[in-house]
PDB file with SEQRES, HELIX, SHEET and CRYST1 records, atoms N, CA, C and O in Angstrom:
SEQRES   1 A   83  MET TYR THR ASN LEU LEU HIS HIS TRP THR ALA ILE LEU          
SEQRES   2 A   83  ARG SER SER GLN THR ILE PRO SER HIS ALA SER ASN THR          
SEQRES   3 A   83  ILE GLY LEU LEU THR GLN HIS VAL ASN SER LEU SER LEU          
SEQRES   4 A   83  THR LEU LEU GLN ALA SER PRO PRO SER SER THR VAL VAL          
SEQRES   5 A   83  ALA GLU SER THR ILE PHE PRO PHE TYR GLU GLN ASN ARG          
SEQRES   6 A   83  ALA LEU VAL THR ASP ALA ARG LEU LYS GLN TYR ILE ARG          
SEQRES   7 A   83  ILE GLU LEU PRO SER                                          
HELIX    1 AA1 TYR A    2  SER A   15  1                                  14    
HELIX    2 AA2 ALA A   23  ALA A   44  1                                  22    
HELIX    3 AA3 PRO A   47  SER A   49  5                                   3    
HELIX    4 AA4 THR A   50  VAL A   68  1                                  19    
HELIX    5 AA5 LEU A   73  GLN A   75  5                                   3    
CRYST1    1.000    1.000    1.000  90.00  90.00  90.00 P 1           1          
ATOM      1  N   MET A   1      -2.444   3.772 -10.025  1.00  0.00           N  
ATOM      2  CA  MET A   1      -1.177   4.456  -9.969  1.00  0.00           C  
ATOM      3  C   MET A   1      -0.459   4.146  -8.638  1.00  0.00           C  
ATOM      4  O   MET A   1       0.740   3.865  -8.629  1.00  0.00           O  
ATOM      5  N   TYR A   2      -1.196   4.199  -7.527  1.00  0.00           N  
ATOM      6  CA  TYR A   2      -0.567   3.969  -6.228  1.00  0.00           C  
ATOM      7  C   TYR A   2      -0.090   2.526  -6.074  1.00  0.00           C  
ATOM      8  O   TYR A   2       0.942   2.271  -5.454  1.00  0.00           O  
ATOM      9  N   THR A   3      -0.840   1.590  -6.636  1.00  0.00           N  
ATOM     10  CA  THR A   3      -0.414   0.187  -6.596  1.00  0.00           C  
ATOM     11  C   THR A   3       0.881   0.013  -7.365  1.00  0.00           C  
ATOM     12  O   THR A   3       1.803  -0.654  -6.896  1.00  0.00           O  
ATOM     13  N   ASN A   4       0.953   0.613  -8.547  1.00  0.00           N  
ATOM     14  CA  ASN A   4       2.172   0.526  -9.355  1.00  0.00           C  
ATOM     15  C   ASN A   4       3.349   1.192  -8.655  1.00  0.00           C  
ATOM     16  O   ASN A   4       4.469   0.682  -8.698  1.00  0.00           O  
ATOM     17  N   LEU A   5       3.100   2.325  -8.013  1.00  0.00           N  
ATOM     18  CA  LEU A   5       4.156   3.012  -7.276  1.00  0.00           C  
ATOM     19  C   LEU A   5       4.679   2.145  -6.138  1.00  0.00           C  
ATOM     20  O   LEU A   5       5.890   2.014  -5.957  1.00  0.00           O  
ATOM     21  N   LEU A   6       3.769   1.557  -5.375  1.00  0.00           N  
ATOM     22  CA  LEU A   6       4.188   0.695  -4.265  1.00  0.00           C  
ATOM     23  C   LEU A   6       4.911  -0.550  -4.778  1.00  0.00           C  
ATOM     24  O   LEU A   6       5.882  -1.001  -4.170  1.00  0.00           O  
ATOM     25  N   HIS A   7       4.445  -1.095  -5.878  1.00  0.00           N  
ATOM     26  CA  HIS A   7       5.121  -2.257  -6.486  1.00  0.00           C  
ATOM     27  C   HIS A   7       6.548  -1.876  -6.887  1.00  0.00           C  
ATOM     28  O   HIS A   7       7.487  -2.636  -6.650  1.00  0.00           O  
ATOM     29  N   HIS A   8       6.706  -0.716  -7.485  1.00  0.00           N  
ATOM     30  CA  HIS A   8       8.031  -0.240  -7.900  1.00  0.00           C  
ATOM     31  C   HIS A   8       8.947  -0.060  -6.691  1.00  0.00           C  
ATOM     32  O   HIS A   8      10.100  -0.492  -6.702  1.00  0.00           O  
ATOM     33  N   TRP A   9       8.418   0.586  -5.644  1.00  0.00           N  
ATOM     34  CA  TRP A   9       9.217   0.793  -4.435  1.00  0.00           C  
ATOM     35  C   TRP A   9       9.592  -0.539  -3.799  1.00  0.00           C  
ATOM     36  O   TRP A   9      10.705  -0.696  -3.296  1.00  0.00           O  
ATOM     37  N   THR A  10       8.674  -1.496  -3.819  1.00  0.00           N  
ATOM     38  CA  THR A  10       8.961  -2.820  -3.253  1.00  0.00           C  
ATOM     39  C   THR A  10      10.099  -3.485  -4.015  1.00  0.00           C  
ATOM     40  O   THR A  10      11.006  -4.060  -3.414  1.00  0.00           O  
ATOM     41  N   ALA A  11      10.045  -3.405  -5.335  1.00  0.00           N  
ATOM     42  CA  ALA A  11      11.109  -4.004  -6.161  1.00  0.00           C  
ATOM     43  C   ALA A  11      12.454  -3.347  -5.872  1.00  0.00           C  
ATOM     44  O   ALA A  11      13.475  -4.029  -5.781  1.00  0.00           O  
ATOM     45  N   ILE A  12      12.456  -2.035  -5.729  1.00  0.00           N  
ATOM     46  CA  ILE A  12      13.705  -1.321  -5.416  1.00  0.00           C  
ATOM     47  C   ILE A  12      14.242  -1.737  -4.052  1.00  0.00           C  
ATOM     48  O   ILE A  12      15.436  -1.997  -3.901  1.00  0.00           O  
ATOM     49  N   LEU A  13      13.359  -1.799  -3.064  1.00  0.00           N  
ATOM     50  CA  LEU A  13      13.801  -2.184  -1.717  1.00  0.00           C  
ATOM     51  C   LEU A  13      14.316  -3.615  -1.684  1.00  0.00           C  
ATOM     52  O   LEU A  13      15.306  -3.907  -1.012  1.00  0.00           O  
ATOM     53  N   ARG A  14      13.647  -4.506  -2.406  1.00  0.00           N  
ATOM     54  CA  ARG A  14      14.104  -5.906  -2.435  1.00  0.00           C  
ATOM     55  C   ARG A  14      15.482  -6.047  -3.060  1.00  0.00           C  
ATOM     56  O   ARG A  14      16.252  -6.929  -2.679  1.00  0.00           O  
ATOM     57  N   SER A  15      15.796  -5.186  -4.013  1.00  0.00           N  
ATOM     58  CA  SER A  15      17.080  -5.298  -4.703  1.00  0.00           C  
ATOM     59  C   SER A  15      18.181  -4.454  -4.056  1.00  0.00           C  
ATOM     60  O   SER A  15      19.339  -4.536  -4.464  1.00  0.00           O  
ATOM     61  N   SER A  16      17.835  -3.657  -3.067  1.00  0.00           N  
ATOM     62  CA  SER A  16      18.820  -2.787  -2.406  1.00  0.00           C  
ATOM     63  C   SER A  16      19.652  -3.567  -1.406  1.00  0.00           C  
ATOM     64  O   SER A  16      19.167  -4.483  -0.742  1.00  0.00           O  
ATOM     65  N   GLN A  17      20.913  -3.182  -1.316  1.00  0.00           N  
ATOM     66  CA  GLN A  17      21.794  -3.783  -0.314  1.00  0.00           C  
ATOM     67  C   GLN A  17      21.441  -3.278   1.078  1.00  0.00           C  
ATOM     68  O   GLN A  17      21.456  -4.035   2.048  1.00  0.00           O  
ATOM     69  N   THR A  18      21.120  -1.984   1.164  1.00  0.00           N  
ATOM     70  CA  THR A  18      20.721  -1.394   2.440  1.00  0.00           C  
ATOM     71  C   THR A  18      19.356  -0.734   2.269  1.00  0.00           C  
ATOM     72  O   THR A  18      19.043  -0.202   1.204  1.00  0.00           O  
ATOM     73  N   ILE A  19      18.564  -0.774   3.308  1.00  0.00           N  
ATOM     74  CA  ILE A  19      17.233  -0.179   3.291  1.00  0.00           C  
ATOM     75  C   ILE A  19      17.346   1.242   3.836  1.00  0.00           C  
ATOM     76  O   ILE A  19      17.824   1.434   4.954  1.00  0.00           O  
ATOM     77  N   PRO A  20      16.911   2.246   3.062  1.00  0.00           N  
ATOM     78  CA  PRO A  20      16.987   3.626   3.559  1.00  0.00           C  
ATOM     79  C   PRO A  20      16.177   3.796   4.847  1.00  0.00           C  
ATOM     80  O   PRO A  20      15.139   3.160   5.029  1.00  0.00           O  
ATOM     81  N   SER A  21      16.658   4.647   5.721  1.00  0.00           N  
ATOM     82  CA  SER A  21      15.981   4.842   7.006  1.00  0.00           C  
ATOM     83  C   SER A  21      14.597   5.458   6.840  1.00  0.00           C  
ATOM     84  O   SER A  21      13.741   5.295   7.710  1.00  0.00           O  
ATOM     85  N   HIS A  22      14.369   6.156   5.745  1.00  0.00           N  
ATOM     86  CA  HIS A  22      13.073   6.801   5.519  1.00  0.00           C  
ATOM     87  C   HIS A  22      12.062   5.895   4.823  1.00  0.00           C  
ATOM     88  O   HIS A  22      10.926   6.314   4.598  1.00  0.00           O  
ATOM     89  N   ALA A  23      12.435   4.686   4.480  1.00  0.00           N  
ATOM     90  CA  ALA A  23      11.558   3.798   3.702  1.00  0.00           C  
ATOM     91  C   ALA A  23      10.246   3.509   4.422  1.00  0.00           C  
ATOM     92  O   ALA A  23       9.178   3.607   3.818  1.00  0.00           O  
ATOM     93  N   SER A  24      10.309   3.164   5.674  1.00  0.00           N  
ATOM     94  CA  SER A  24       9.096   2.820   6.407  1.00  0.00           C  
ATOM     95  C   SER A  24       8.161   4.023   6.523  1.00  0.00           C  
ATOM     96  O   SER A  24       6.952   3.892   6.334  1.00  0.00           O  
ATOM     97  N   ASN A  25       8.713   5.183   6.832  1.00  0.00           N  
ATOM     98  CA  ASN A  25       7.900   6.387   6.963  1.00  0.00           C  
ATOM     99  C   ASN A  25       7.270   6.766   5.616  1.00  0.00           C  
ATOM    100  O   ASN A  25       6.094   7.126   5.562  1.00  0.00           O  
ATOM    101  N   THR A  26       8.035   6.687   4.550  1.00  0.00           N  
ATOM    102  CA  THR A  26       7.527   7.036   3.221  1.00  0.00           C  
ATOM    103  C   THR A  26       6.397   6.106   2.807  1.00  0.00           C  
ATOM    104  O   THR A  26       5.366   6.560   2.310  1.00  0.00           O  
ATOM    105  N   ILE A  27       6.582   4.829   3.007  1.00  0.00           N  
ATOM    106  CA  ILE A  27       5.546   3.858   2.651  1.00  0.00           C  
ATOM    107  C   ILE A  27       4.332   4.030   3.565  1.00  0.00           C  
ATOM    108  O   ILE A  27       3.192   3.890   3.122  1.00  0.00           O  
ATOM    109  N   GLY A  28       4.576   4.327   4.813  1.00  0.00           N  
ATOM    110  CA  GLY A  28       3.476   4.587   5.740  1.00  0.00           C  
ATOM    111  C   GLY A  28       2.641   5.780   5.321  1.00  0.00           C  
ATOM    112  O   GLY A  28       1.412   5.739   5.396  1.00  0.00           O  
ATOM    113  N   LEU A  29       3.304   6.850   4.879  1.00  0.00           N  
ATOM    114  CA  LEU A  29       2.572   8.035   4.420  1.00  0.00           C  
ATOM    115  C   LEU A  29       1.772   7.731   3.157  1.00  0.00           C  
ATOM    116  O   LEU A  29       0.635   8.183   3.017  1.00  0.00           O  
ATOM    117  N   LEU A  30       2.355   6.973   2.247  1.00  0.00           N  
ATOM    118  CA  LEU A  30       1.620   6.568   1.038  1.00  0.00           C  
ATOM    119  C   LEU A  30       0.401   5.737   1.421  1.00  0.00           C  
ATOM    120  O   LEU A  30      -0.689   5.953   0.892  1.00  0.00           O  
ATOM    121  N   THR A  31       0.577   4.805   2.320  1.00  0.00           N  
ATOM    122  CA  THR A  31      -0.527   3.939   2.742  1.00  0.00           C  
ATOM    123  C   THR A  31      -1.614   4.750   3.435  1.00  0.00           C  
ATOM    124  O   THR A  31      -2.798   4.510   3.198  1.00  0.00           O  
ATOM    125  N   GLN A  32      -1.247   5.693   4.274  1.00  0.00           N  
ATOM    126  CA  GLN A  32      -2.240   6.543   4.930  1.00  0.00           C  
ATOM    127  C   GLN A  32      -3.028   7.352   3.902  1.00  0.00           C  
ATOM    128  O   GLN A  32      -4.238   7.530   4.038  1.00  0.00           O  
ATOM    129  N   HIS A  33      -2.338   7.837   2.880  1.00  0.00           N  
ATOM    130  CA  HIS A  33      -3.004   8.598   1.822  1.00  0.00           C  
ATOM    131  C   HIS A  33      -3.998   7.717   1.062  1.00  0.00           C  
ATOM    132  O   HIS A  33      -5.131   8.123   0.803  1.00  0.00           O  
ATOM    133  N   VAL A  34      -3.561   6.519   0.714  1.00  0.00           N  
ATOM    134  CA  VAL A  34      -4.443   5.590  -0.001  1.00  0.00           C  
ATOM    135  C   VAL A  34      -5.601   5.167   0.905  1.00  0.00           C  
ATOM    136  O   VAL A  34      -6.725   5.012   0.428  1.00  0.00           O  
ATOM    137  N   ASN A  35      -5.349   4.978   2.188  1.00  0.00           N  
ATOM    138  CA  ASN A  35      -6.429   4.661   3.127  1.00  0.00           C  
ATOM    139  C   ASN A  35      -7.514   5.723   3.078  1.00  0.00           C  
ATOM    140  O   ASN A  35      -8.702   5.409   3.002  1.00  0.00           O  
ATOM    141  N   SER A  36      -7.099   6.977   3.120  1.00  0.00           N  
ATOM    142  CA  SER A  36      -8.046   8.089   3.095  1.00  0.00           C  
ATOM    143  C   SER A  36      -8.827   8.121   1.782  1.00  0.00           C  
ATOM    144  O   SER A  36     -10.049   8.273   1.787  1.00  0.00           O  
ATOM    145  N   LEU A  37      -8.129   7.980   0.668  1.00  0.00           N  
ATOM    146  CA  LEU A  37      -8.800   7.971  -0.632  1.00  0.00           C  
ATOM    147  C   LEU A  37      -9.752   6.788  -0.763  1.00  0.00           C  
ATOM    148  O   LEU A  37     -10.853   6.926  -1.295  1.00  0.00           O  
ATOM    149  N   SER A  38      -9.331   5.644  -0.284  1.00  0.00           N  
ATOM    150  CA  SER A  38     -10.154   4.437  -0.371  1.00  0.00           C  
ATOM    151  C   SER A  38     -11.437   4.578   0.434  1.00  0.00           C  
ATOM    152  O   SER A  38     -12.518   4.220  -0.034  1.00  0.00           O  
ATOM    153  N   LEU A  39     -11.309   5.097   1.634  1.00  0.00           N  
ATOM    154  CA  LEU A  39     -12.478   5.287   2.482  1.00  0.00           C  
ATOM    155  C   LEU A  39     -13.465   6.264   1.829  1.00  0.00           C  
ATOM    156  O   LEU A  39     -14.674   6.034   1.836  1.00  0.00           O  
ATOM    157  N   THR A  40     -12.943   7.334   1.276  1.00  0.00           N  
ATOM    158  CA  THR A  40     -13.791   8.308   0.585  1.00  0.00           C  
ATOM    159  C   THR A  40     -14.472   7.674  -0.622  1.00  0.00           C  
ATOM    160  O   THR A  40     -15.663   7.883  -0.848  1.00  0.00           O  
ATOM    161  N   LEU A  41     -13.727   6.911  -1.385  1.00  0.00           N  
ATOM    162  CA  LEU A  41     -14.298   6.251  -2.566  1.00  0.00           C  
ATOM    163  C   LEU A  41     -15.402   5.277  -2.173  1.00  0.00           C  
ATOM    164  O   LEU A  41     -16.454   5.241  -2.812  1.00  0.00           O  
ATOM    165  N   LEU A  42     -15.175   4.501  -1.148  1.00  0.00           N  
ATOM    166  CA  LEU A  42     -16.185   3.538  -0.714  1.00  0.00           C  
ATOM    167  C   LEU A  42     -17.433   4.230  -0.162  1.00  0.00           C  
ATOM    168  O   LEU A  42     -18.554   3.773  -0.388  1.00  0.00           O  
ATOM    169  N   GLN A  43     -17.236   5.315   0.550  1.00  0.00           N  
ATOM    170  CA  GLN A  43     -18.376   6.032   1.113  1.00  0.00           C  
ATOM    171  C   GLN A  43     -19.168   6.783   0.047  1.00  0.00           C  
ATOM    172  O   GLN A  43     -20.383   6.940   0.171  1.00  0.00           O  
ATOM    173  N   ALA A  44     -18.494   7.244  -0.988  1.00  0.00           N  
ATOM    174  CA  ALA A  44     -19.151   8.039  -2.027  1.00  0.00           C  
ATOM    175  C   ALA A  44     -19.729   7.192  -3.153  1.00  0.00           C  
ATOM    176  O   ALA A  44     -20.531   7.683  -3.948  1.00  0.00           O  
ATOM    177  N   SER A  45     -19.333   5.935  -3.230  1.00  0.00           N  
ATOM    178  CA  SER A  45     -19.808   5.075  -4.318  1.00  0.00           C  
ATOM    179  C   SER A  45     -21.241   4.631  -4.069  1.00  0.00           C  
ATOM    180  O   SER A  45     -21.590   4.227  -2.960  1.00  0.00           O  
ATOM    181  N   PRO A  46     -22.064   4.706  -5.101  1.00  0.00           N  
ATOM    182  CA  PRO A  46     -23.412   4.145  -4.939  1.00  0.00           C  
ATOM    183  C   PRO A  46     -23.313   2.628  -4.762  1.00  0.00           C  
ATOM    184  O   PRO A  46     -22.352   2.017  -5.229  1.00  0.00           O  
ATOM    185  N   PRO A  47     -24.286   2.020  -4.099  1.00  0.00           N  
ATOM    186  CA  PRO A  47     -24.222   0.572  -3.844  1.00  0.00           C  
ATOM    187  C   PRO A  47     -23.959  -0.263  -5.097  1.00  0.00           C  
ATOM    188  O   PRO A  47     -23.311  -1.307  -5.023  1.00  0.00           O  
ATOM    189  N   SER A  48     -24.455   0.187  -6.232  1.00  0.00           N  
ATOM    190  CA  SER A  48     -24.246  -0.585  -7.461  1.00  0.00           C  
ATOM    191  C   SER A  48     -22.793  -0.538  -7.944  1.00  0.00           C  
ATOM    192  O   SER A  48     -22.392  -1.365  -8.763  1.00  0.00           O  
ATOM    193  N   SER A  49     -22.007   0.412  -7.453  1.00  0.00           N  
ATOM    194  CA  SER A  49     -20.610   0.550  -7.879  1.00  0.00           C  
ATOM    195  C   SER A  49     -19.605   0.087  -6.834  1.00  0.00           C  
ATOM    196  O   SER A  49     -18.398   0.209  -7.044  1.00  0.00           O  
ATOM    197  N   THR A  50     -20.073  -0.433  -5.731  1.00  0.00           N  
ATOM    198  CA  THR A  50     -19.177  -0.816  -4.643  1.00  0.00           C  
ATOM    199  C   THR A  50     -18.180  -1.884  -5.079  1.00  0.00           C  
ATOM    200  O   THR A  50     -17.009  -1.818  -4.703  1.00  0.00           O  
ATOM    201  N   VAL A  51     -18.615  -2.857  -5.857  1.00  0.00           N  
ATOM    202  CA  VAL A  51     -17.714  -3.923  -6.313  1.00  0.00           C  
ATOM    203  C   VAL A  51     -16.609  -3.338  -7.193  1.00  0.00           C  
ATOM    204  O   VAL A  51     -15.451  -3.746  -7.097  1.00  0.00           O  
ATOM    205  N   VAL A  52     -16.967  -2.397  -8.037  1.00  0.00           N  
ATOM    206  CA  VAL A  52     -15.967  -1.751  -8.893  1.00  0.00           C  
ATOM    207  C   VAL A  52     -14.971  -0.982  -8.031  1.00  0.00           C  
ATOM    208  O   VAL A  52     -13.764  -1.056  -8.264  1.00  0.00           O  
ATOM    209  N   ALA A  53     -15.459  -0.253  -7.048  1.00  0.00           N  
ATOM    210  CA  ALA A  53     -14.575   0.499  -6.159  1.00  0.00           C  
ATOM    211  C   ALA A  53     -13.641  -0.442  -5.405  1.00  0.00           C  
ATOM    212  O   ALA A  53     -12.438  -0.195  -5.318  1.00  0.00           O  
ATOM    213  N   GLU A  54     -14.193  -1.509  -4.867  1.00  0.00           N  
ATOM    214  CA  GLU A  54     -13.367  -2.470  -4.120  1.00  0.00           C  
ATOM    215  C   GLU A  54     -12.308  -3.103  -5.013  1.00  0.00           C  
ATOM    216  O   GLU A  54     -11.185  -3.335  -4.566  1.00  0.00           O  
ATOM    217  N   SER A  55     -12.643  -3.380  -6.250  1.00  0.00           N  
ATOM    218  CA  SER A  55     -11.680  -4.028  -7.143  1.00  0.00           C  
ATOM    219  C   SER A  55     -10.540  -3.092  -7.537  1.00  0.00           C  
ATOM    220  O   SER A  55      -9.497  -3.549  -8.006  1.00  0.00           O  
ATOM    221  N   THR A  56     -10.730  -1.794  -7.350  1.00  0.00           N  
ATOM    222  CA  THR A  56      -9.626  -0.867  -7.594  1.00  0.00           C  
ATOM    223  C   THR A  56      -8.782  -0.656  -6.345  1.00  0.00           C  
ATOM    224  O   THR A  56      -7.629  -0.235  -6.433  1.00  0.00           O  
ATOM    225  N   ILE A  57      -9.353  -0.949  -5.187  1.00  0.00           N  
ATOM    226  CA  ILE A  57      -8.666  -0.733  -3.910  1.00  0.00           C  
ATOM    227  C   ILE A  57      -7.861  -1.963  -3.484  1.00  0.00           C  
ATOM    228  O   ILE A  57      -6.726  -1.827  -3.028  1.00  0.00           O  
ATOM    229  N   PHE A  58      -8.422  -3.134  -3.623  1.00  0.00           N  
ATOM    230  CA  PHE A  58      -7.784  -4.359  -3.118  1.00  0.00           C  
ATOM    231  C   PHE A  58      -6.378  -4.609  -3.667  1.00  0.00           C  
ATOM    232  O   PHE A  58      -5.516  -5.046  -2.905  1.00  0.00           O  
ATOM    233  N   PRO A  59      -6.102  -4.355  -4.949  1.00  0.00           N  
ATOM    234  CA  PRO A  59      -4.731  -4.607  -5.419  1.00  0.00           C  
ATOM    235  C   PRO A  59      -3.663  -3.829  -4.656  1.00  0.00           C  
ATOM    236  O   PRO A  59      -2.552  -4.325  -4.467  1.00  0.00           O  
ATOM    237  N   PHE A  60      -3.990  -2.615  -4.218  1.00  0.00           N  
ATOM    238  CA  PHE A  60      -3.013  -1.861  -3.434  1.00  0.00           C  
ATOM    239  C   PHE A  60      -2.701  -2.574  -2.120  1.00  0.00           C  
ATOM    240  O   PHE A  60      -1.539  -2.718  -1.739  1.00  0.00           O  
ATOM    241  N   TYR A  61      -3.740  -3.011  -1.445  1.00  0.00           N  
ATOM    242  CA  TYR A  61      -3.536  -3.687  -0.162  1.00  0.00           C  
ATOM    243  C   TYR A  61      -2.872  -5.050  -0.337  1.00  0.00           C  
ATOM    244  O   TYR A  61      -2.148  -5.502   0.550  1.00  0.00           O  
ATOM    245  N   GLU A  62      -3.107  -5.700  -1.455  1.00  0.00           N  
ATOM    246  CA  GLU A  62      -2.407  -6.958  -1.734  1.00  0.00           C  
ATOM    247  C   GLU A  62      -0.920  -6.691  -1.944  1.00  0.00           C  
ATOM    248  O   GLU A  62      -0.080  -7.460  -1.475  1.00  0.00           O  
ATOM    249  N   GLN A  63      -0.589  -5.608  -2.645  1.00  0.00           N  
ATOM    250  CA  GLN A  63       0.813  -5.235  -2.837  1.00  0.00           C  
ATOM    251  C   GLN A  63       1.438  -4.836  -1.510  1.00  0.00           C  
ATOM    252  O   GLN A  63       2.593  -5.167  -1.244  1.00  0.00           O  
ATOM    253  N   ASN A  64       0.695  -4.138  -0.685  1.00  0.00           N  
ATOM    254  CA  ASN A  64       1.183  -3.750   0.631  1.00  0.00           C  
ATOM    255  C   ASN A  64       1.458  -4.991   1.477  1.00  0.00           C  
ATOM    256  O   ASN A  64       2.472  -5.058   2.173  1.00  0.00           O  
ATOM    257  N   ARG A  65       0.564  -5.964   1.418  1.00  0.00           N  
ATOM    258  CA  ARG A  65       0.765  -7.217   2.156  1.00  0.00           C  
ATOM    259  C   ARG A  65       2.043  -7.906   1.698  1.00  0.00           C  
ATOM    260  O   ARG A  65       2.805  -8.418   2.517  1.00  0.00           O  
ATOM    261  N   ALA A  66       2.277  -7.918   0.386  1.00  0.00           N  
ATOM    262  CA  ALA A  66       3.494  -8.546  -0.143  1.00  0.00           C  
ATOM    263  C   ALA A  66       4.745  -7.856   0.399  1.00  0.00           C  
ATOM    264  O   ALA A  66       5.760  -8.505   0.656  1.00  0.00           O  
ATOM    265  N   LEU A  67       4.664  -6.555   0.567  1.00  0.00           N  
ATOM    266  CA  LEU A  67       5.804  -5.803   1.094  1.00  0.00           C  
ATOM    267  C   LEU A  67       6.047  -6.102   2.564  1.00  0.00           C  
ATOM    268  O   LEU A  67       7.174  -6.403   2.956  1.00  0.00           O  
ATOM    269  N   VAL A  68       5.005  -6.023   3.378  1.00  0.00           N  
ATOM    270  CA  VAL A  68       5.202  -6.169   4.825  1.00  0.00           C  
ATOM    271  C   VAL A  68       5.381  -7.617   5.261  1.00  0.00           C  
ATOM    272  O   VAL A  68       5.725  -7.865   6.417  1.00  0.00           O  
ATOM    273  N   THR A  69       5.160  -8.572   4.376  1.00  0.00           N  
ATOM    274  CA  THR A  69       5.409  -9.971   4.720  1.00  0.00           C  
ATOM    275  C   THR A  69       6.673 -10.516   4.066  1.00  0.00           C  
ATOM    276  O   THR A  69       7.014 -11.685   4.248  1.00  0.00           O  
ATOM    277  N   ASP A  70       7.364  -9.679   3.310  1.00  0.00           N  
ATOM    278  CA  ASP A  70       8.625 -10.087   2.697  1.00  0.00           C  
ATOM    279  C   ASP A  70       9.615 -10.443   3.800  1.00  0.00           C  
ATOM    280  O   ASP A  70       9.792  -9.680   4.749  1.00  0.00           O  
ATOM    281  N   ALA A  71      10.249 -11.584   3.678  1.00  0.00           N  
ATOM    282  CA  ALA A  71      11.129 -12.093   4.741  1.00  0.00           C  
ATOM    283  C   ALA A  71      12.208 -11.088   5.135  1.00  0.00           C  
ATOM    284  O   ALA A  71      12.516 -10.951   6.319  1.00  0.00           O  
ATOM    285  N   ARG A  72      12.777 -10.394   4.177  1.00  0.00           N  
ATOM    286  CA  ARG A  72      13.856  -9.451   4.476  1.00  0.00           C  
ATOM    287  C   ARG A  72      13.327  -8.076   4.879  1.00  0.00           C  
ATOM    288  O   ARG A  72      13.876  -7.445   5.783  1.00  0.00           O  
ATOM    289  N   LEU A  73      12.281  -7.612   4.228  1.00  0.00           N  
ATOM    290  CA  LEU A  73      11.815  -6.242   4.424  1.00  0.00           C  
ATOM    291  C   LEU A  73      10.921  -6.050   5.641  1.00  0.00           C  
ATOM    292  O   LEU A  73      10.801  -4.935   6.148  1.00  0.00           O  
ATOM    293  N   LYS A  74      10.295  -7.118   6.114  1.00  0.00           N  
ATOM    294  CA  LYS A  74       9.329  -6.943   7.200  1.00  0.00           C  
ATOM    295  C   LYS A  74       9.941  -6.397   8.484  1.00  0.00           C  
ATOM    296  O   LYS A  74       9.229  -5.836   9.316  1.00  0.00           O  
ATOM    297  N   GLN A  75      11.233  -6.550   8.653  1.00  0.00           N  
ATOM    298  CA  GLN A  75      11.858  -6.001   9.847  1.00  0.00           C  
ATOM    299  C   GLN A  75      12.108  -4.499   9.727  1.00  0.00           C  
ATOM    300  O   GLN A  75      12.428  -3.844  10.719  1.00  0.00           O  
ATOM    301  N   TYR A  76      11.963  -3.948   8.518  1.00  0.00           N  
ATOM    302  CA  TYR A  76      12.204  -2.527   8.306  1.00  0.00           C  
ATOM    303  C   TYR A  76      10.933  -1.715   8.070  1.00  0.00           C  
ATOM    304  O   TYR A  76      10.903  -0.515   8.344  1.00  0.00           O  
ATOM    305  N   ILE A  77       9.883  -2.364   7.563  1.00  0.00           N  
ATOM    306  CA  ILE A  77       8.679  -1.658   7.146  1.00  0.00           C  
ATOM    307  C   ILE A  77       7.582  -1.869   8.176  1.00  0.00           C  
ATOM    308  O   ILE A  77       7.231  -3.004   8.502  1.00  0.00           O  
ATOM    309  N   ARG A  78       7.049  -0.779   8.681  1.00  0.00           N  
ATOM    310  CA  ARG A  78       5.976  -0.827   9.672  1.00  0.00           C  
ATOM    311  C   ARG A  78       4.651  -1.092   8.972  1.00  0.00           C  
ATOM    312  O   ARG A  78       4.426  -0.596   7.868  1.00  0.00           O  
ATOM    313  N   ILE A  79       3.788  -1.852   9.586  1.00  0.00           N  
ATOM    314  CA  ILE A  79       2.469  -2.160   9.037  1.00  0.00           C  
ATOM    315  C   ILE A  79       1.531  -0.992   9.322  1.00  0.00           C  
ATOM    316  O   ILE A  79       1.403  -0.551  10.464  1.00  0.00           O  
ATOM    317  N   GLU A  80       0.881  -0.498   8.278  1.00  0.00           N  
ATOM    318  CA  GLU A  80      -0.141   0.552   8.407  1.00  0.00           C  
ATOM    319  C   GLU A  80      -1.492  -0.112   8.169  1.00  0.00           C  
ATOM    320  O   GLU A  80      -1.726  -0.676   7.101  1.00  0.00           O  
ATOM    321  N   LEU A  81      -2.367  -0.051   9.141  1.00  0.00           N  
ATOM    322  CA  LEU A  81      -3.688  -0.659   9.001  1.00  0.00           C  
ATOM    323  C   LEU A  81      -4.630   0.307   8.323  1.00  0.00           C  
ATOM    324  O   LEU A  81      -4.586   1.508   8.591  1.00  0.00           O  
ATOM    325  N   PRO A  82      -5.495  -0.202   7.436  1.00  0.00           N  
ATOM    326  CA  PRO A  82      -6.475   0.675   6.788  1.00  0.00           C  
ATOM    327  C   PRO A  82      -7.532   1.148   7.788  1.00  0.00           C  
ATOM    328  O   PRO A  82      -7.753   0.533   8.831  1.00  0.00           O  
ATOM    329  N   SER A  83      -8.170   2.254   7.434  1.00  0.00           N  
ATOM    330  CA  SER A  83      -9.232   2.810   8.264  1.00  0.00           C  
ATOM    331  C   SER A  83     -10.410   1.856   8.364  1.00  0.00           C  
ATOM    332  O   SER A  83     -11.400   2.164   9.028  1.00  0.00           O  
TER     333      SER A  83                                                      
END                                                                             
């Protein structure tokens, strides 16, 4: 769900004429929330399920990378590092 939400927001920002001033903060808060959930999921997953957990987490960070490396958007969106 969070990956799809971030993908949707990225598409909206890419098509916008102006970038809202709250965009970076909003995306940062979403990323911080996903960071927390991801860390909890990885810590709570038994070793046999770690690959499954990682495969649900990585797409979000790949979408985040696409957003913060976008030629136009990178000057507006702050990079949030995972825990």
